[in-house]
N, C-alpha and C positions, 0 to 999 in steps of 0.2 A: 070663381066659386066664392061662396060666402066665407069659407075659412081663410082663403088668401086675402080677402078684403079686410077681415078682422086682424090678420097678421100684419098687413100693410099699415092698418090704422094704428096698431099698438107700436109699431116701429116708428111711424111718423110722430106719434105722441112723444116717444122717447127722444127723438131728434129735436122736436120743438122744445121739450123741457130742457135739453142740454143747451140749446141756443138761447133760451130765456135766461138760464143760469149764467151763461157766458156774458150776455148783454148786461144783466144786473151787476155782475162783477166788474165789467168794463166801466160802468157808470157809478160804481161805488168807490169808497175810499179804501177798500180792503187791499192788502198787498198780495194776498194769496188767491190764485184762481180756484174755482170750485173743486178741481181735481187734485189740489195740492195735498189734501189729506192722504192721498194714495202715494205721495212721493216719499222715498226713504230720506231720513235725516242724517244718517251716517254713511260715509262712503264704504263700499264693499271691497274696493281695491284702488290702487293707483296705477297710472299708466303714463308713459312718456310719448310725446308726439315724435314720430319718426320723420314726418313730412309736414310742410306747410299746408294748411287747408283754409280756403276762404269760404265762409258760409254762404250757402245758396238761399237759405230761408231764415226768417227772423228767429225761429226756435232752435237754430243750430249754433254751435260754437265755432269761432275761427281759431285756428291753431297755428303756432309757429313751431318749427322743428325744435325739439328740446324742451318744449313746455311740459310741465308735469300736471297731470289731470287727476283730480279725485273722481273716481267713477262711482256713481250712486246706483246705477241699474244697467244691466245688459239687456236692452230692450229686445234685441234679437242678434243674430250673428253679424249683422251689418251695422247696427246703430247702438251706441251706448249713450247713457245720460250722464253728464259730468259737469265739472266746474274746474276752470284753470286755477291751479294753486298760485296765489299772489296776483290773480287777475282782478277783474272788476266785481267778482262775486256772482256774476250771472251764471245761471245753469242752462244747459242746452244739450241737444243731441250732437254727437260727433261720429264720424265714420270710423268703425272699429279697425278698418284696414290701415288707418293712418297712425295708429298708436300701438305701442308694445307694452303689455302689462308688466309692472314692476313686481318682482317676487316679494312676498310678505317679509318685512323686516330688513329688506335690502337697502343699503345706504345709497341714496341718490348720487352723492358726490363720488363715492367709491366706484360706483357703476360707471360713471362718466370717465373717471381716471382709468379704470380697467379697459374701457372701450378705446380710449386714446392710446393706451399702452399696446393693446392688441393691434391697432391700426399701424402704430409705429413699427412693431415687430414684423407685421406683414409687409410693410414698405421696405424694411431692411432686408427681409428675406428675398424680396423681388429684385432688389438692387444687385 
């Protein structure tokens, strides 16, 4: 139908515009991709990596268990956008299942100490 052709054409135009913007960015000196304006500048929370994660794509973050991550956006329940604290400064998506959110105001060192103490107590109880 004519309507679906018009819909397809406008969708294709949008895609082409995005591809052109991306290509212009890739060949420019700009640091920020065209969609960077949409990215939050302040983290919304922090999380700690519970497991190692080796990135599968260039836009993902690799994690080592124990890494602390500034989370900038919870894209959906599976993927969050973040940056490793003290890392190379690169931002990327990470699997939410691999990290545990750190409560607001929680002291990272105290949490690690408490976890170690709890593990020691559990080991003693099991002995």
